C-alpha positions as CSV (number, residue, x, y, z in Angstrom):
1,M,-166.4,78.4,-1.4
2,L,-163.0,80.0,-1.1
3,P,-162.5,83.1,-3.3
4,I,-159.9,82.9,-6.1
5,I,-156.7,84.7,-5.1
6,F,-154.3,86.1,-7.7
7,F,-150.8,87.5,-7.3
8,W,-149.7,90.0,-10.0
9,G,-146.2,91.2,-9.1
10,D,-146.4,92.6,-5.7
11,K,-150.2,93.2,-5.9
12,L,-152.7,90.9,-4.3
13,L,-155.8,90.6,-6.5
14,M,-159.1,88.9,-5.7
15,D,-161.2,87.4,-8.5
16,Q,-164.1,89.6,-7.4
17,D,-161.9,92.8,-7.6
18,F,-161.1,91.8,-11.2
19,K,-164.7,91.1,-12.0
20,N,-165.8,94.4,-10.5
21,E,-163.3,96.3,-12.6
22,S,-164.2,94.4,-15.7
23,K,-167.1,95.2,-18.1
24,Y,-167.4,91.5,-19.0
25,S,-169.5,88.7,-17.7
26,I,-167.4,85.5,-18.2
27,S,-169.3,82.4,-19.2
28,H,-168.7,79.4,-21.6
29,W,-170.3,77.6,-24.4
30,F,-169.2,74.0,-25.1
31,Q,-168.5,72.3,-28.3
32,P,-168.4,68.4,-28.5
33,I,-165.4,66.4,-29.5
34,Y,-166.2,63.0,-31.2
35,Q,-164.5,59.6,-31.4
36,L,-164.9,58.7,-35.0
37,K,-164.8,55.0,-34.7
38,N,-168.0,54.8,-32.8
39,S,-169.5,58.4,-33.1
40,S,-169.4,58.8,-29.3
41,I,-168.6,62.1,-27.5
42,I,-165.4,62.0,-25.5
43,G,-165.5,65.5,-24.2
44,Y,-166.3,69.2,-24.7
45,E,-164.1,72.3,-25.4
46,A,-165.1,75.2,-23.3
47,L,-165.3,78.3,-25.4
48,M,-165.2,81.6,-23.4
49,R,-168.1,84.0,-24.0
50,D,-169.4,87.3,-22.5
51,A,-172.8,86.3,-21.2
52,S,-174.1,89.8,-21.6
53,Q,-172.5,90.6,-25.0
54,P,-172.1,87.2,-26.8
55,Q,-171.1,89.0,-30.1
56,I,-167.9,90.2,-28.5
57,S,-164.9,88.0,-29.5
58,P,-162.9,86.2,-26.7
59,V,-159.8,87.4,-28.5
60,D,-160.8,91.0,-27.9
61,I,-161.6,90.3,-24.2
62,F,-158.1,88.7,-23.7
63,R,-156.4,91.6,-25.7
64,E,-157.9,94.1,-23.3
65,A,-156.9,92.1,-20.2
66,D,-153.4,91.8,-21.8
67,K,-153.1,95.7,-22.1
68,N,-154.1,95.9,-18.4
69,G,-151.5,93.3,-17.3
70,Q,-154.3,90.9,-16.3
71,R,-154.3,88.2,-19.1
72,S,-153.2,85.4,-16.7
73,I,-155.9,86.5,-14.2
74,L,-158.6,86.3,-16.9
75,D,-157.2,82.9,-18.0
76,R,-157.6,81.7,-14.4
77,I,-161.1,83.0,-14.0
78,S,-162.0,81.4,-17.2
79,I,-160.6,78.0,-16.1
80,K,-162.5,78.1,-12.8
81,T,-165.7,79.3,-14.3
82,A,-165.7,76.6,-16.9
83,I,-165.0,73.9,-14.4
84,E,-167.7,75.1,-12.1
85,A,-170.2,75.0,-15.0
86,F,-169.1,71.6,-16.1
87,K,-168.8,69.9,-12.6
88,D,-171.6,67.5,-13.0
89,E,-170.2,66.0,-16.3
90,T,-168.1,62.9,-16.6
91,N,-166.6,63.6,-20.2
92,Y,-163.3,65.5,-20.6
93,L,-163.4,69.1,-20.4
94,F,-160.9,70.8,-22.7
95,L,-159.8,74.3,-21.6
96,N,-157.5,76.7,-23.5
97,V,-154.7,78.3,-21.5
98,F,-151.7,80.4,-22.3
99,P,-148.5,78.6,-21.4
100,S,-147.4,81.9,-19.8
101,T,-150.2,81.4,-17.3
102,L,-148.8,77.9,-16.3
103,L,-145.4,79.4,-15.9
104,G,-146.7,82.0,-13.3
105,G,-144.9,81.2,-10.2
106,D,-148.1,80.6,-8.1
107,F,-150.2,78.7,-10.7
108,L,-150.0,75.2,-9.0
109,S,-150.8,76.7,-5.6
110,W,-153.7,78.5,-7.1
111,W,-154.9,75.2,-8.7
112,D,-154.7,73.4,-5.4
113,I,-156.7,76.1,-3.6
114,N,-159.4,76.7,-6.2
115,I,-159.9,73.6,-8.3
116,S,-161.6,71.0,-6.1
117,Y,-164.2,69.5,-8.4
118,P,-163.4,65.9,-9.8
119,V,-163.7,67.0,-13.4
120,P,-161.5,65.2,-16.0
121,V,-159.7,68.3,-17.3
122,V,-157.6,68.7,-20.4
123,L,-155.5,71.9,-20.5
124,E,-154.9,73.0,-24.1
125,L,-151.7,74.9,-24.4
126,L,-152.1,77.5,-27.0
127,E,-149.3,77.1,-29.6
128,S,-149.4,80.7,-30.8
129,E,-147.6,82.1,-27.8
130,P,-143.8,81.8,-27.7
131,I,-142.5,79.8,-24.8
132,I,-139.9,81.5,-22.5
133,D,-138.8,78.5,-20.6
134,W,-139.5,75.0,-22.1
135,E,-137.9,73.1,-19.2
136,A,-140.0,75.0,-16.6
137,L,-143.1,74.3,-18.8
138,K,-142.3,70.6,-18.7
139,K,-142.0,70.6,-15.0
140,V,-145.2,72.3,-14.5
141,T,-147.2,69.9,-16.8
142,K,-145.6,66.9,-15.1
143,K,-147.0,68.3,-11.8
144,L,-150.3,68.9,-13.3
145,R,-150.5,65.3,-14.6
146,A,-149.8,64.1,-11.0
147,R,-152.9,66.0,-10.1
148,G,-154.9,64.1,-12.7
149,V,-154.9,66.8,-15.4
150,K,-154.2,65.9,-19.1
151,I,-152.2,68.0,-21.4
152,A,-153.1,69.0,-25.0
153,V,-151.3,71.1,-27.6
154,D,-153.8,73.3,-29.4
155,D,-153.8,74.4,-33.1
156,M,-150.7,72.3,-34.0
157,G,-149.5,73.5,-37.4
158,I,-149.8,77.3,-36.9
159,G,-148.1,79.9,-34.8
160,Y,-144.5,79.3,-33.8
161,S,-144.6,75.5,-34.3
162,F,-141.6,74.5,-32.2
163,F,-142.5,71.0,-33.1
164,Q,-139.8,69.1,-31.3
165,Q,-140.3,71.0,-28.1
166,W,-144.1,70.5,-28.1
167,I,-143.6,66.7,-28.7
168,E,-141.1,66.6,-25.9
169,L,-143.8,67.7,-23.6
170,D,-145.4,64.3,-24.2
171,P,-148.9,65.7,-24.6
172,D,-151.9,63.4,-24.1
173,F,-153.7,65.1,-27.1
174,V,-152.6,67.0,-30.1
175,K,-155.3,69.2,-31.8
176,L,-154.5,69.8,-35.5
177,D,-155.4,73.3,-36.7
178,R,-158.5,73.7,-38.9
179,Y,-156.3,74.4,-41.8
180,F,-155.8,70.6,-42.2
181,A,-159.5,70.0,-42.2
182,D,-160.4,72.4,-44.9
183,N,-160.6,70.6,-48.2
184,L,-158.6,67.6,-46.7
185,S,-160.4,65.3,-49.0
186,V,-158.9,66.9,-52.1
187,S,-155.5,68.1,-50.9
188,F,-152.8,65.4,-51.3
189,Q,-150.3,67.6,-49.5
190,K,-152.6,67.9,-46.4
191,Q,-153.3,64.1,-46.6
192,K,-149.6,63.4,-46.6
193,T,-148.9,65.6,-43.7
194,V,-151.8,64.2,-41.6
195,R,-150.8,60.7,-42.3
196,S,-147.2,61.4,-41.3
197,L,-148.5,62.9,-38.0
198,V,-150.7,59.9,-37.4
199,D,-147.7,57.6,-38.0
200,L,-145.4,59.8,-35.7
201,L,-147.7,60.3,-32.8
202,S,-150.4,57.7,-32.6
203,D,-148.6,55.4,-30.3
204,T,-148.3,57.9,-27.5
205,T,-150.7,60.8,-28.3
206,K,-154.4,61.1,-29.3
207,L,-154.9,63.3,-32.4
208,I,-157.9,65.6,-32.7
209,I,-158.7,67.4,-36.0
210,E,-160.5,70.7,-35.6
211,G,-162.7,72.6,-38.0
212,I,-164.5,69.8,-39.6
213,E,-167.4,71.2,-41.7
214,R,-167.8,68.9,-44.6
215,E,-168.6,65.2,-44.5
216,E,-166.0,64.3,-47.2
217,D,-163.2,65.9,-45.0
218,L,-164.5,63.9,-42.0
219,N,-164.4,60.6,-44.0
220,T,-160.9,61.4,-45.2
221,A,-159.7,62.2,-41.6
222,E,-161.1,58.9,-40.3
223,F,-159.5,57.0,-43.3
224,L,-156.1,58.6,-42.6
225,G,-156.3,57.3,-39.1
226,I,-157.4,60.4,-37.0
227,P,-159.3,59.1,-34.1
228,Y,-161.1,62.2,-32.9
229,A,-162.7,65.2,-34.5
230,Q,-164.3,68.6,-33.7
231,G,-166.2,71.1,-35.9
232,F,-169.6,72.6,-36.9
233,L,-170.5,69.4,-38.8
234,L,-170.4,67.4,-35.7
235,G,-171.7,70.0,-33.3
236,R,-171.7,73.7,-32.8
237,P,-170.8,75.4,-29.4
238,S,-173.9,75.7,-27.2
239,P,-174.7,76.8,-23.7
240,K,-174.4,74.1,-20.9
241,K,-178.2,73.8,-20.6
242,D,-178.4,72.7,-24.3
243,I,-175.9,69.9,-23.9
244,L,-177.7,66.6,-24.2
């Protein structure tokens, strides 16, 4: 297998170099995403973990990498590690990625060299990061689609919420932030917002509501027209070996 090659400024970095310098052992747990109509699993979201220190938050791992100017490198290692672990599956694999990682000048070349497994991948663009160049992001996502990759917007409803620009990306999936799931069954305002998003997006984009923890909120989401859901009520993250 070819090693992962990273370019950071004028410095050539190998994935093994990064791993040798890092105190973390990157692995993933997987959380199911369900189609509500027939209670079937359509895919899994890969959630990064430190295999040797599972109590450490991925947020802290990325924060440390960011301080060292290596966040995009870690992003790529996470993507490749998750795909390698998931290569025998046929369901969608949802992977979080910073938009700035996609905007790195060599990302598509890196993808072509390193991602050779026929895994149905959905890249979840994190909405919490400001986008420097929307037109460039549109071009990259278009080229990724030509490679069979689907695009999702993660945590819609928080962060910077440049709603029009996100929609113009024409994502295959939009994941609604867990804020909407919490007490959805008793919040008229949340129900009204969710219904509006269903009416606006359902013809072109599949909606997934995250953070479902109560059955009454799940039932309300389905009643409002949300086709897919994710959350502890439906399944907690687990190691690959525990996926049935």
